[in-house]
N, C-alpha and C positions, 0 to 999 in steps of 0.2 A: 503493500500499500504506499511505500515511501516516495515512489516513482509516480503514483497516480497525484499524491500532493504537489509533486513538483510541475506534473502536467497542469494542474488546475491554476498554480501559481502563474504559469506562462501564458496559458490561453486567457483567464480573465484578468488581465493586467490593466484595467482601466481604473480610474480614480473610484474610491470606494462608493460615494454618493452620487456618482454619476446616473442621470435619468437615462432609463433604458426605453428603446423605441419598440412598437409592434412592427412584426415583420410585415412587407408588401409583396406583391406579385411582382413589382418593378424591381425591388432589392434582390428577388429570387432570380428573375428570368430575363428582364428586359436587357438586351443586349449592350446597351448605353448605359446602364446603371448596375449591372450585375456585380454582386458582391462574392468573393470567393470564400465561402463558408467551410470548405474543406481545407483551405490554405494551399500551399504549394510544396509539399512533402519531397524531400528527396529520394530518388528511387534509381532502378536500374544498375545496382550494385552487381560486380562481376567479381568473384575470386581469381586472382592472379597465381596464387599460392597459398599456402596454409595460413601465412601471416599477412598476406597482402592482398587488398582488393581495390577495383577501380570503379568509379562512378561518375556520371555525367552530372556535374554541378549545373544546376539551373537557377535563375532568378525567380523573383515573385511571380512573374508572369509565365512561368514555365519554358523560358527560352535558354538554351545551353549558353553557360558563361564559359567553362571549360572541362575537360576532363581531368579528373584527379586520381592520384595513387595515395593510399593510405596505409602505413607499415604500422601494424600492431607492436612488433617487437620495438620499436622506437618511439611509437606515439607521433610520428611526424608525418606530413602530407606533403604533397608536391604535384606540380603538374605532370600529365602521364606522357603528353606529348605537346609540341608547339604546332597549333592548327595552322598558322601562317606556313611554315615550313611544309606541313602536309598539302596545304593548297597549292604551293608554288611547286612541289614536285608533281601533282597532279597535272598542272597546267602544262608541264614539260612532256607530257605524254600525249598532248593535243586536246586534252578535255578543255570545254570552255571555262572561263575565269569564273562564270557563275556558277555552273555546275561543280567546279572544283571548291568553290568556296562552301556550298550547300554541303557537299560529302564532308569536308573538313570540321563541319559544325554539327553533325548529326549525333543525336542523343543515343541512337540505336546501332552500335558498329558490330559487323560480323568478324569476331576475331578467328584466328587459329587456336589450336590447342594450348600453346604456349603464350599467348596473347603478345606475340612479336610481330605480328602482321595482322592486317584488316582488309577484308575483301569488300570492295565497293561496286556497287551497281549504279551507273550512272550513263544517260544516253542511250539506253538499250545496250551497254556493253559492260564488261568486267574489268576491274582493275584491282593491283594488289600494291598497298602501301607497306614498305617494311619500317618499323619505328628506329631500329639501330641505325640502318643505313641511310635513312631518310631519303627512300628511294622508292619510285612508283612505276609499275609496269602495266602495261595494257594487255590484256589477256586475249581479247576478242575483237573483232572487228566487222562481224559478220550482220547482215540486215536481220532483224526479228530480235525480241528481248531473250536474254538468257535468265532463265526462272529459277527459284529454289537453290541458289549456288550456295555450296559449303566447301570448307577445307576438309581434306583428307585428314586422319587422325595424326599422321606424321608431318601435316603441313607442306608437303611437297606438291599435291594435286589439287585441283579443285573440280568438283562434279557440278553439273547444271543441266537444267532441261531447255531444249530450244524446239519449237514446233512439235512438241509433245514426244521428243526423242531425247535420250540419256546421252550425255557427254562427258567426257573428262579431258582437262588440259592441264599440261604441266605449268610451272612458274615462268615460263619462257614463252607462253601462249601457244605451244604446240598441241593442239586439240586432236581428240579421237573420237568417233561417233560410236556409241556402243549398240544403239538400236537403230532400225531403219524404217519400221512400219508405223510411225507415229502420225497420227491424223486428227481431225477436229473429234473422232468418235473413239480413237485408238490411243490411249494415254500410257506412257511409260514413265515411271517415275514421278508422276504428279496425279493428286487426288482429284475426284469429280466432285460435284456439288454435294451429294448425299453422304459420301465417305468422309468430307471434312466436317459438315454439318454435325453428323449424328454418330461418328465412330471416332476419328483421330482428333476432333477438337476444332472449333470455329475458328477459320482463318488459317488452319494449318493444311497447306497443300502438298508439302514434300512427302514423296512416297518412295524413297530409297534410302539406304543406309550403309554407312561404310563398314568393312571388317575392320578389327582391332589393328591388323597389320597393314591396313591401306591397300591391300591387294585386290580385294573384290568389292562389289556393291550388290547389295540384295535389293531387289525393287519390285512393286507392283506394276502389272500391266492391266489396265481397265479397258474391256471392251464395252462401249455404250451403244453399239449399233441397233440392239433391240430395245434399248430404253425409250419410252415415250417421252416427246418433249413438251414443254410449257412455254408459253409464249406471254413475255411482259411488254406492254405498250407504255410508252411515256408520250402523252397526247400535247405536252406543252408547246411544242413547236408545231408550226403549220403542217408540216409532213412529219408523221409519227416516228418516234426512234423505236425500233422494235427489237428485243432480245429475245432470242429462242434459245433454250438449254435444256439438256437431259435432266428430267425429275420424275423418277419412278413413284408412283402411288401404290399403295396396298394392294397386292396381287398383281401388279405389273412386273415385267422382267427387270431385273435389278442388273446393275452392271456385272459383266462376267469378269471374274477376278482371277489372276494367276500370280503367284511368288515366283520370281526368277532370280539367277544370281550370274552376274558378268563380270569378267576379270576386268580389272581397271587398265589394263593394258590392250584390251580388245581380244577377241577370240570367241569360241562357241559359248552360247548361253544355255544354261540349265534351268529347266522347269522343276520346281519343287512340287513333289506329290501330284503330277499331272492327273493321274487316274483315281487316286484315293478319295479326293474331294472334289465333285463335280463343280466346276466354275460356273457361276451365277446363280446356284442354289445355295452356295455358303458364302460368308464373309469372313475374310481374313483383318482381323481387328487390332492386332499389334505385330510388329516384327522387330526383333533386337539381336545382336550378337553376344555370345558368352565370350569372355576374355580368352578362351582356347580356340577361338574361331568356329565354334559351333553356332549355326544359326537356328534360334528359337523364334516361334511364331504362334499365336493364338487365332484359333479358327472356330467359327460359330455355325451352326444350322441357320436357315433363314429366319426362322421364328424364334431364335435367340434362347431356345429352352436348355441348351447346353453348351459348353466351350471347351476346348481340347487346347492344353499347351503342348506342342509338338517341338522335336529336336530334329534338324535337318543337316545332313552333312553336304559338302560342296558338289557331291555327285548328284544331288537331288532326293536321295532316299531319306525317309524320315520315320519317325516312331513318336508315338504319343508317351508324354511324360505323365501328364494329370489331366483327368476328365472331371469336370465339374457340372453339376446339375443343382436344380433347387425346386421347390414346389410350384415355381413360377417362371419367370425369366432370370437368365444371367447377364448381368451389367458386363461390358467390357472391361477387364481387370488390369492393373497396372503390370508392366513387364516384370520378370524375373529380376532380382536384385543379386548379383553373384558376389559371393565372399572370397578371402583370399584363398582359403583352402579348396576351391571348386565347388562348393555346395552353394545352395541359393537360397533366398527368402521370397516366398509367394503370398500374395495378399489373396484371401477367399472370403466369400459370404455364406459359405456352407452352412455355419451356425446360426444363420439369421442376423449376423454383425458382422462387418469386415475386420478380419484379423490377420495375422502374420504367422506363417508356418514355415518350418525349416525343413529343407528337402535335400537329398543327396542328389549328384547330377543326373542319375538314372531314373529320377522320378519317385524313389522310395522316401517316404515321409519320416523325418527324425524327431518332429515335435511340433507342438504347438507354442509359440513363443508369447503371444498376447491372448487374453481371453476375458470375457465378461460382456454384461449387457451394455455396451458402449462401441465406439466405431475408431478404428485406424483411418485416418483422412489421407495421410500422405507419409511415405517410407523415404527417409531422406538417405539412409545407407548405415553401414556399419563400421567400426574400427576393432581392434583387438580385443576390446573389453565389453563394449556396449551396442546395442542397435539404437538408432535415433529416429524418431517418428513424432508426428503430429497426430492429435484425436482428441476424442471427446470425453475421456475418462472421468475428467473434473465436472463436466456437464455439458448438456446438448446446446446451450446458449452461445458458448464461445468455442475457441479452439485453442489448444495447449502444445507445448512441445514436451517431449518426453525422451526419456533412454531407459532400456531395460537390457539385462543380460540375454544372451541368446537361449539359455535353458529356461527363459521365462521368469527369473527371479529379479528382484532388486529393482522394480518399476520405480522412477522417481520423476515427477513433474518439475521440469526445468523453468517454466515460466510461471510466475507466481502471481503477477497481477491480473486481476479478474479483466475478461474480455476477451478478444481475437488476435491470436499471435500468428504471424506467418514467417516462418523461419528458411534461411539460406545458409546452409553449412559449407564450411571451408573443405578443400578437398580432401583433406585427412581428419576431418571432424574435430579438430581443436577448439573451432568457434563458430558462432552463427550470427548473423545479421538477422535481427527480429524487428519485422514491422508490426506495431500494435495498436489498437485503437478500442474504444468501448463507445456505447450508444451517445455518449455526451463529449467525447473527444476523438477529433480527427488523428488520422495517423501521425505516428511517432516511429522514429527508427533508433535502435540502440545495438551495440554489439556486446555479446555474452560469452564467455568461455564454455566448454561444453558441459560443466557441471552446473550452469545456471548462474554463475557469478557475473555480475555486471561489470564491463569493462569501459565502456565509453558511451555518451548520448552523442548520436551522429546528427540527429535533427528532432528537435523538440517540437517543431512547426507550430508555433504560436499563432492563432488565428484572432487577430483583435476584434474583428466583426462580430464575434460571437458574444463578446461582452457589451457589445452596443445595443443588442436586442434583447427583449424579454421572451425567453423560451420556456414553454411549459415542458417539464420534465416528464420522460417515458417512465411508466412503471411496468415490472415485468410480474406475472403471475401464471398460475395454472388453473385451467378449467376441465373437469373431466366430462368424457362422452357418456351417454346412456349405458355403455358397456363397460365403463371405468377407466378407459385409456386417458391419461394425462396429457393435455394438450396445451403447450406453451403459447402465451398469448402476451401482448403488448397493449397497455392503456395510457392514452394520454387525455388527460382531462382539459376542458377548456380554460385558458386564461381568465383570472378572478372567478373561479369555480365556485357555484353557489349551489349546495345540495339540495335546496328548495327548488330549484328550476327544472325545468324537463328540456333536454338537450337532444337534437337528431344525432344519429349515428353513422360514420362513414368507416367502412371496413374495407381496407387494401389487401388483396390476397392473390396467390398465384396457384397453389394447390397441387402441382405436378409432383410425382415422384421425388424424393429425395431433394425437394427444392424448398429449403427452409427461409421463410420471410421474418420469423422471431430470432433475432441475433443480437448479442451484446457487442455491437461493432459499430463503427460509424457509417452512416447510411448514405455518405455522397450527397449528390444535389439534383437528382431527377424527379421526375414525377411521382416515383413511388419511394423517393427518399424519407428519411425520417424528419428532415428539415422541412419538406413540403408539408408533412403530416403535422407538424407543429404549427405552421402557417394556418391550416385548416382549422387546428384546434383554436387558435385566436380569432375564429370566425364565429366562434360559438358551437363547435362540433365536438362531440366524443370520438375520438379516434380508437379503432379496435383493429387489432391484426392478430390472428391466431392461425397456428399451423395445425391443419388436419392431419391425422396420423401418418398417411401416405407421404406426406410433406415434411414430416417431423424431423427427419435426420437421425431418428432413433433405430437405425438399424434397418437392413433390407426386409427383415420380417415384417416392419410396419408397412413398408411399401406394398408387399405382395398381394394382399388383399384387393388392390386395384386391378388385377390381372383380369383381363377379358371383360372388364365391366366398368370402363372410366366414367367418373361422374357421380355415380350413386351413392358409394360410401363417402366421398368426399363432401357432398353436399349434405348428407346426415351429419357428418361430423359439425360441418359449418351451422347447421340449424341447432344442433346442441349447444354450441358456443353462443349464437345470438340469443337463444331462448334464457341463458344465463344474464347476459346483457340487458336484456328486455326487463328482467327481474329488479334491476337496480333502481331505486326510487327517483335518480335524477335522469333518467332515459325515457324519451318518447317513442316507444316501440312502434308507432305508426309511421316514423321517418327515419328508415334505415336503407343507406345506399352502398352498393359495391363498387368497388373498382378493380380490374385487372387487366394484364396485358398479355398475349399469347395464349399459353395454357391458362393463364389467369382470365383472359377475355373468353375462353371457353367456358370456363368455371362461372362466371357472371351470366353469360348467355343460357348455360345449363340450368343455374339457379332461378332464373325469371322465367323459364318455362316448366319447371319443375316443383316449384315451390311458392307458396305465399307469405313467406317469412320476411321478404325485402320489398321494399316499396319503390326502388329506382336501381339503376345500374348502368356502368360505363364500361362497355367490353371493348377493349383496344386490340386490333389484330387477332379477332378471334378464331379458332378453329371451330366451325360450325357443323362440320361433316369430316368425319375422321378418314371416310374415304379420299377426302381432299388434300391429306397432309401426306408427307413422304412415306415411304415404304418401311425403313429401317426403323425409325423411332415407332412408328404405330403398330409394326407387326411385333415388335419386342413387347408390348403392352397388349396388343388386342389379338394376335395371330392373324393370319391371313384371312380376308373377308369371306372365303368359300368355308373357312374352319370356324367362324364365328359371326354369322350374318346377323343375327339378332342381336348380338352384343353391339355390333357397329350400329345399328339402328336405333337402339335404345341410347346410345352414349352420344348421339349427334343431335344438337338443338335444332337443328334444321327441320327436323321431322316432328317436332314438338312445338312448332311456331304457334298453332292455334291456342295453345294453353299460356301464351305470354301473360304475366302479370307484372304489373309496375310499369315505370317509366324507363325507357331504354335508349341509351345513347350509343352508337357504334363509332368506333374511330378506326381509321385504316388507311396505309400509304398506298397510293396507286401502283407502285412498282417493287411492293414487298415479293421478294423472291423466296422467303421462307413459308410464312403462312399467307398464301395467295389471296389478293383481294377476291378472288373467286369464292372464296367463302362467305364473305360478305354479300356478295352479290347473290348466292344462293340463298342464303337466309332471308335476305331482303325481299326476294320474291316469294318465298314462303310465308313470310308476315304480311306482304301485301295481299295475297291469295286468302289469307285467313282474315283480313279486315282489321289488322294490328297495326296502329300507328307507333312510330318510333322517331327518332332524330338519328342523323347520319352526317359525319364529317371526314371527307377523303382529303389526304394530303398528297398533292402531287409531287413527283419526283423523291419520293419517301420510302425507303425499304422497311425493313422489319423494325427498326428502331428510328425515332425521330431524333435527328441530331443537327439539322439545321437551327441556328439561334431562332431566327426570327419564327420558324416553324414551331420550335418548342414553345415559345411566348405565347404563340397563338393557340397551341394546344392546351397550354394551362388556362388561358382565358376562356376558351371553348368549355372546359371542365368547371371552372368557377360559375360562369354563367348558367351551366346546366344545374348544380347544385343550388345556386340562387333561385332557381325556378321551382325544382323538384324536392329540394331537402330543407333549405333555410326559411321557407315561407312560413 
């Protein structure tokens, strides 16, 4: 708690009796007057060795000042490199002055393993700059962009994708093409939309992996020729801009995927298990190399009811090491973490909670490392004495850093401040950089030893604006469902709360599996942030956020009941929670509004068509028919449509439009390539056919998230005006 006191001192550093202002929409979101309530915390820390790290130091506006190096052994810091010299060296290669300047001032650099060189993409070509030599080399000069470029582990080569083919070049610019069949529908070393969105992670498109000795590359080949396409139309210009891309929906052909191995110097390419798993009906969800050069990968059946960890030789033959099943679906798991003795750590949800297991290289279980009714959230690695990980053993509202011995003894919580901790460990696990926040304190950064002792405060991130405004404080509590499940909740009472008054209720929700909304962490500054909810509370609204059991973060077992039947159990839990709220003497139970986006938009649409507990709802980018969402996510939770036809129909608000209760506002971006605007169009037609009135606001040139500052401001005004009409009257 001593660090929490320091944080409060730094954040609330205004005169003791300064008059505080109420929040305003302009202060939150007007591009001309926006106040940075989250501060400008330093980020991007990258360990160079076990006692030295680099980071891009930025100013209050987030603009790069310079890259810095900090040495824990001496406590001193210095400039990592001279940006002016780097710019000049790049200009000598023929790069324009503006492009060279931008490259030298980038806050996200693509380093080699030793942090001695940086790989730069500029003007559709690749360059390498060496810090020691102050020398830049141009690697490519071919038309077309080089994508997903990375150094080899030994730093002597660079791999990249051009025209959906995989290439390797040495540091003199001598390149070799490894694949030749790449096209718009055949992708080598690059992921398609659904693989990056639902399997490897949003924004991650790289689909190749260097072997530890830099001699080979494993890569995925995705064949999308049978995948149906979806069309996004931008109608702002006189002649529409049309984007057509493969997007498999439930029951459609998926991309046909193969795992291949190519020598880095060129030569015959090997296909891994070409016959064992039929391409297209299975998903390859992870690929990684063991230190001894064994290739491991995870494969699932299409409906994701099982997962195999397999090990392959460079000849392409493979065997199953671990076979995972659950009573419902199997989420994609983290890759194995290899230890110095050749054994590995594996994460599994087989017990109903994600925990660590210790295995021999051949897949024989040596023992369970962590256990209990809590979750391991991230495995950082291990040294000779301890395994280091982050998890929820202390409680589900935050996240803490722990260490434990390999035999499962000696569990120690390293982060002792209440809230949410995100750790970045040094290469040999001697230290970790910790980003911490709680619901009242924006992110702060510190360095700790591996036993939890504090070494240095890197960035206390004081935010004077927070002290200028009167912010109602969130309260955490629990509410039980009718069958006794304890739901975590957050309540924010209105400013100048009067228990004799009757207040309306605004509930912000999401509801999807494993997607907590109730967390003891700083909530940022978006439409679903805590500070926006505090703004609403100042308008005389009781704010209510509760996690239904499937979204609770209390283990996989709490999420599995949603399998094949989305919406029903989630709504039942929400009804139990709002019933508790309505019993409070200060609540007007006839004025309860919901807000949700994406899966939350689905839940708002589902609630207003399947319940009379809510008087109004705002559905942002809602899934209104699960047949209209992507195959991988939907089939994981619902199976294929032919295997669960009634479940699909019951879970889709579109088919319950005639039962709409309360006032509904739908918000959607016209170029949303995730939850397509088709969902809103289909739902709108059914509502109209049923004679149900509703409100609709579309955002041109807006994808799944509203990012344009003026559009964000408009969105907030639209929400507020709807609430003034439907909730605050």
